[in-house]
N, C-alpha and C positions, 0 to 999 in steps of 0.2 A: 669729355666725360661720358657722353652718350655711347661712344665707341667702347670705352672701358666697361660700361654697364652691360652692353651687349655681349662682350667677351665673357664677363662674369656669369651671365645667364646661361650661355652655351656651356661653360665649364661646369656649372652646377647641374645642368641637365645631363652632361656626360657622366659626372660622378654618380648621379642618381641611377642612371641606366647601368653603370658598372656595378653599383651596389646591388641593384635588382638582379643582374645576371649572376653575380656571386651567390645571392640568396637562392635563386632558382637552381643553380648547379648543386649547391649544398643540399637543397631539398630533394633533388633527383638522386643524390647519392645516399641519402638517409633511407633506411628500409626497416621494416618490421618483420622479424622472423618468427614463425610459428614453431615453438620448441616444446619439449616434454614438460617444461615447467612454466609454460605461458609465453606470451609475446616478449621478444627481446629486441630493443632498438639498437641499430648499428648505423654509424655515420662514416662515410668515406671508405678508404682502404686502410684497415688497421696495419700499423707498421711493426708493433711489438706483439707477436702472436705466441701464445703458449698452448701447446696441444697435450691433452691428457688422455689420448686415445690414439692407438697406432694408425687407425684409418684416417684420423684427422691430420696427422703428420704427413701421410701419403698425399692427401688431397691438397694440403698447403704447398707441398713441393710440386705437385702437378700444376698448380695455379701460378707457380713462379715466386712463391712467398716462402722464404726460409724462416721458420719459427725461431724464437730466441731460446725456447726450452721445450722439452718433450719428456715422455716417460720411458722407462727401461722396458725393452722387449722381454717376453717370457724366455727364461733360460739363458739370458744374456746379461751383459754388464753395461750396455748402452742401447742405442736404437738398433733395429733389425739390420742384419748384414747387407741386405739389398739397398738400403738407404744410407748406410754409414758414410760412404765416401762423398755422398751428395750434400749432406747436412753440415759436414765439417765439425768444428768444436762446439757442439750444442750442449746447453746445460741440461742436466737430468734432474727432474723435480718429483720423482716418485716411481711407482710401479703401477701395473694395471689394477692392483688391489688397494694401494695406499698412496695418497698424494701428500707431499710435504708442503703444507699450506704456506709456511714461512718462506720456503724456497720460491714458491709462486709469487708471493708478495715482492720478493727481492727483484723479480724480473720486470716489475712495473708494466704489466701487460695492458694493451689496448683492448684485447679480446681473448677469451679462453674457449677453446674448442674441446669438448669433453665427451666421454663415453655415454651411450644410451643407458648403460647400467649404473650411472652415477646416482648415489643416494640423495634424497632430498636434503639431508643434513649437510652433506658435503657441498651440495649446490648452494645452500644458503651462505656458507662460508665463502665460496668462490665468487658468488654474485656480488658480494660486498667489495671484492677486489676489482672486478671488471665485468663487462657484459659476458655472460657465460652461455654458450650455445650447446644444447643437449638434444640430440635427435629423438624422435618419438618411437624409435624401433622397440618392439616388444618381442621377446623370445628370439628364435633364430629363423632366418629366412635367407635363401641363397642370393636373392636380389636386393636385400635391404641396403647393401653398400651403395647402391646407386642413389637412393633417396638421401642417405647420409652425406654422400659426396656433394650432391647438389645443394644441400643445406649449408654445408661448410663453405662451398664455393661462393654462395650468395653472401655469407657472413664476411668473407674476405673481399667482396667486391669483384670477384673473378668467375662468375657463374658461367660465362661463355666458354672460357678455357676448359672448365670442368665438363660442360656438356659435350664439347668436341671430343674430349678424351674418352668419355663413356661411349659415345657413338663409334669411335674407332675400335674400342674393345669389342663391342657387339658385332661390328663388321668382321673383325679378325676371327672371332669365335665361330661365326657362321662359315667363313671360308675354311677354317680348320675342320669343322664338322663335315663339310662336303668332301674334303680331301681324305679324311679318315674313313668316311663311308665308301668312297670309291675303292679303297684298298680291300674292303670286304672282310677284314679280320674281326673276331669277336671283341666287344668293347665293354664287358662287365668289369667293374672296378671297385676296389676298396681303397680308402685312404687310411693309413695306419701311422700313428706316431709312436715310435719305439722309445720307451723310457727305461731307466735302470730297473724299475719294478715290473716291467713287462710291456707288451704292446697294448695301445689304446686304439680302438676303432673309432674313427671320427664320424660325426653325424653327416648324413647326406643333405643337411639343411644349412651347411656352412658356406662361406664365401668361396673357398677353393673347390669344394665338391660341386657347388653350383656352376663353376667355370668348367669343371670336367663334364658335367651334364650338358652344358651349352655347346661343348665341342663334340657331342655325340656319345659320350660314355653313359652306360647304365650303372649309375653309382648306387651302391647298396651298403647299408651298415649292418646287415645280417640280423636285424632285430635286436642287436646288442646294446644300442644306445637308448636309454630312457628318454621319454619325451621331455623337451625343455633343457636337455643337457647337451654339451658340445661333443662329448665322447663317452665311450663305455668305461667300465671298470677295467683294470689291467687283466689281461688274459695270461694263463699259464701256457708254457710250451705244449703241454698235453692237449690244450684246447685250440691250438694254432690253426687247425683245419677249418675252424669257423670263419677265418678271414681269407680263405682261399678264394681266388677268383681268376678271371682271364688276366687281369692286370692288378698289381699291387704297387701303390705309390707309398714308399716307406720314408717317413719324415723323422728327423732327429733335430733336437733343439741345440745341443752342445756336445762337447767331447764325451760326457758321461753317457749320453744316448748313443753316440757313435760306437763307443766301446761295448755297450750292451747289445747293440744290433750285430756287431762283428762277432761277438761270442755266440749269439743265437744262430747265426748263419752256419756255425759248425755243427749244429744239432741235426739229428736225423729227421726230427719233426719238421724243421724248416726246409730241409732238402726234399721232402716228399710233396711240398706244395706244388700244384700244377703251374702256378705262375713262375716258380723257380725253375722247374723243368723246361718251361717254354721260354725262359730268359725274358720274362716280362715283369721283372721287379725294377721299379724306377726309384732310385734314391733321390729325395728332394729335401730342401732346406725347411725344417720345421718352423723356423722363425717367419718364413715367408708363407708357407702353405697352411699352417695351423694357428697363426697368431695375427697376421697382417690382413689388411683390406685396403681397397682404394684402386684408382686407375693404374698407378705405377706397379703395384703388387699384381694386379690382374695381367698386365703386360708381361711381367716376369714369369708368371705361372704359364701363360700361353707359350712363352719361349721354351719353357721346360717340356711342355707337351709336344710341341713341334720338334724339338731336338731329340727327345727320347722315344717318342712313339711313332710319329710320322716317318722319321728317318729310318726306323727299324723295319718298316713294312715294305 
């Protein structure tokens, strides 16, 4: 009987230690995030993730987490082209401007990663469904994506992977800047999104224009973009000279934009641009360059710069 009692005591101690270890691990995984709408508690690694922001989808994929739902990209019918093959058959639960709350509920999310421009009213609805993480980003800043990415990475329990990805982007941008500088060509640049109603000059405070600047470009919006806005009003062909520069990165969102740009290329005003004469017009994907953000988008943009600018010098 004494032997049985001893065995039981050892067993109980083992169970207690195991329970304690489980509690400690759970506590270590629990974290409090500082968000735009206050502290948000997250535990473990969420399995059912809904992203209501293109940058959040990018970060989740960077972290190795495929969300169950996302929003539609601007000018598209699903997620951005650069991510489409990676996410597979993902549910669409709204657009950048409007979330389908019922569709989000149907996904039974563990966590919701949302845009810094989410309204308080929308937040209140979403927070009743699952912990909702909203970055504190205000206005536009070319490096804001890094803080957003780190916040989303921490929410997912994968902050290390996200940190590593950001460091790799920074290193690549520095290397590209050195290579472009060594070539000695002028690097003034505009980013323009061509729409059916005309070209929009994109702000020099955006994610993609920040990457251009990080690789050595002198990015300029020509004073055409009002403070706090992502782009100018549409320009007429008669005013196209206002977007002339050493380099023009021309973005389109979809076939309508492609057709409008193709038509504009036939005009004399377009042909007179020095960037056109010097063969320094770089066509880029507007879904990537003017809507997306995150480490994977940054890598794809650096690929574009390397392939279209560095290789031409």
